[in-house]
ZAKETOR-631081 format. One line per 5 residues: number of its first residue (from 1); their letters; for each residue x, y, z of C-alpha. Coordinates in steps of 0.25 Angstrom, whole numbers, plus 5000, padded with zeros to 4 digits. Each point is the difference from the previous one (the first is absolute). Example, Ala and Ser with C-alpha at 12.3 -4.5 7.8 and 13.67 -1.06 7.14 Angstrom:
# ZAKETOR-631081
1 = as = 5049,4982,5031; 5006,5014,4998
***
This chain:
# ZAKETOR-631081
1 = mkiif = 5112,5046,5090; 5010,4995,4990; 4992,4988,4998; 4987,5007,4998; 5007,5009,4989
6 = iitai = 5006,4988,4993; 4987,4993,4999; 4993,5012,4995; 5011,5002,4990; 4999,4986,4995
11 = vlcgm = 4985,5000,4999; 5000,5013,4992; 5012,4995,4991; 4992,4988,4998; 4988,5007,4995
16 = ilvgf = 5008,5009,4991; 5006,4987,4994; 4987,4993,4998; 4995,5013,4993; 5012,5000,4991
21 = mfgip = 4999,4985,4997; 4985,5000,4996; 4999,5014,4995; 4991,5005,5011; 5000,5015,5003
26 = tnisg = 5002,5000,5016; 4998,5012,5008; 5007,4997,5014; 4997,5014,5006; 4987,4995,5005
31 = faasl = 5005,4987,5005; 4990,4995,5010; 4999,4985,5000; 5008,4987,5001; 5006,4995,4987
36 = teimt = 4992,4987,5002; 4987,5008,5001; 5004,5008,4987; 5005,4989,4991; 4992,4987,5003
41 = ggykq = 4986,5005,5000; 4997,4987,5009; 4987,5004,5005; 4986,4993,4998; 4992,5009,4991
46 = qgitt = 4986,5004,4999; 4997,5014,4994; 5014,5005,5001; 5011,4997,4990; 5014,4999,5006
51 = lslsq = 5011,5000,4989; 5009,4988,5001; 5015,4999,4995; 4996,4992,4988; 4990,5010,4996
56 = lqsep = 5010,5011,5001; 5010,4992,4992; 4990,4997,4989; 4993,5014,5000; 5010,5011,5003
61 = rdfql = 4993,5012,5006; 5003,5012,5009; 5002,4994,5014; 5000,5011,5010; 5000,4997,5015
66 = iryin = 4989,5007,5008; 5005,5007,5012; 4991,4998,5012; 4999,5005,5015; 4997,4990,5011
71 = csfqs = 4986,5004,5005; 4993,4999,5013; 4985,4998,5003; 4999,5014,5006; 4994,5011,4990
76 = nhspl = 4993,5013,5002; 4996,5001,4986; 4988,4996,4992; 5001,4990,4989; 5004,5005,4986
81 = kspim = 4991,4998,4988; 5006,4987,4994; 4996,4989,4991; 5005,4990,5010; 4991,4997,5012
86 = ineva = 4998,4989,5011; 4988,4993,4994; 4997,4988,5009; 5005,4995,5014; 4999,4986,5006
91 = wmgae = 5004,5005,5014; 4992,4988,5006; 5007,4990,4992; 4992,4989,4993; 4992,4987,5003
96 = tgath = 5013,4992,4998; 5007,5008,5012; 5000,5013,5008; 5014,5003,4995; 4996,4999,4985
101 = ewiel = 5000,5015,4999; 5002,5008,4987; 4999,5014,4994; 4996,5003,4986; 5004,5013,4992
106 = rnisg = 4993,5005,4988; 5005,5008,4988; 4988,5009,4996; 5007,5007,4989; 5001,4990,4989
111 = davnv = 5015,5004,4998; 5013,4994,5005; 5005,5006,5013; 5014,4999,5005; 4999,4996,5015
116 = sgwql = 5014,4998,5002; 5004,5003,5015; 4985,5002,5004; 4997,4995,5014; 4988,4994,5007
121 = inkne = 5001,5001,5015; 4991,4997,5012; 4998,5007,5013; 5011,4993,5008; 5009,4999,4988
126 = rihvv = 5001,4985,5002; 4995,5000,4985; 5009,5008,4991; 5000,4996,4986; 5010,5006,4990
131 = fpqqs = 4997,4999,4985; 5013,4995,4993; 5007,5008,4989; 4993,5000,4986; 4986,4996,5006
136 = ifdkk = 4990,5005,4989; 4985,4999,5004; 4995,4997,4987; 4987,4992,5003; 4988,5003,5008
141 = yavla = 5003,4993,5013; 5012,4995,5008; 4999,4992,5013; 5009,5000,5012; 4999,4989,5009
146 = rgavn = 5005,4996,5014; 5010,4989,5001; 4996,4987,4993; 4986,5004,4996; 5003,4999,4986
151 = dalkl = 5001,4985,5000; 4989,4998,5010; 4990,5009,4992; 5006,4998,4986; 5000,5016,4998
156 = ntylt = 5013,5001,4992; 5004,5012,5008; 5010,5011,4995; 5007,5001,5014; 4999,4994,5013
161 = ftgai = 5001,5007,5014; 5003,4997,5014; 4992,5005,5012; 4985,5000,5003; 4989,5009,4996
166 = rnsde = 4993,5002,5013; 4985,4999,5002; 4999,5013,5007; 5008,5013,5003; 5007,4998,4987
171 = glrlf = 5003,5008,4987; 5006,4997,4986; 5007,5011,4992; 5006,5000,4986; 5011,5010,4997
176 = dnncr = 5008,5003,4987; 5015,5000,4999; 5001,5014,5006; 4991,4996,5012; 4988,5008,4995
181 = lidev = 4987,4994,5005; 4993,4993,4988; 4988,4993,5008; 4996,4995,5013; 4990,4993,5008
186 = manpn = 4998,5000,5015; 4994,4992,5011; 4996,5010,5011; 4998,4991,5008; 4993,4991,4990
191 = wpagd = 5001,4998,4985; 4990,5007,4992; 4995,4987,4994; 5003,4985,5000; 4996,4989,5009
196 = nrtkq = 5009,4991,5008; 4989,4990,5003; 4995,4998,4986; 5014,5003,4993; 4994,5010,4991
201 = tmert = 5011,5009,4995; 5000,5016,5000; 4997,5005,4986; 5002,5014,4994; 4987,5006,4993
206 = snfgw = 4999,5009,4988; 4999,5012,5009; 5012,4996,5008; 4993,4995,5012; 5001,4986,5006
211 = vnsls = 4990,4988,5001; 5000,4985,5003; 5003,4991,4989; 4988,4992,4995; 5006,4986,5004
216 = aggtp = 5011,4995,5009; 5014,5002,4994; 4996,5012,4991; 5006,5002,4986; 5015,5000,5000
221 = asena = 5006,5005,4987; 4986,5002,4994; 4989,5011,5000; 4993,5002,5013; 4986,4994,5000
226 = rk = 4994,5012,5006; 5000,5013,4993
***
């Protein structure tokens, strides 16, 4: 217990010292991520901006940590109306490999949205992606990919995840930092679209339904081919 207390005190003191040294206003009451996550911004980016330590030094600004709750997949609520939605899913993988799975999120608002502490979770919770502190969704699309898919498909993904998207009896849910359900798509037992044989992905339409992509591999980080 003493060791945990000492480590926590060191981390918090370190944050205060960094804020003092670089003139960064730091709110520690909402502390919810590791110091490494907060200060390095060491994530591959596509559609979401994560501030780095050098940016904070050269561009002093408010730096408020976002408190978040660790969510579970179970939810009895309907999705909220939100500018962020699940837009395309390669649950079947790709022609390059069945494990080359990815999920595309879309920002339909045209405005920057702070998604710090948001979470993407699958039905068995083997996939549990937590967006790091100071994650600002400031472009149209962001791709999250399984494992080394980024290198195999040249997707330039924002975050990678472990675990597999199952081909049936599955689900994906997106929660905000307070575990309010933002969006979901379910396979009961089958996915509403996508083709495991042809590797056509599952794309969202303008009326929020789902269809097969026009070609194998879909359109990651780009506008869906079907309207």
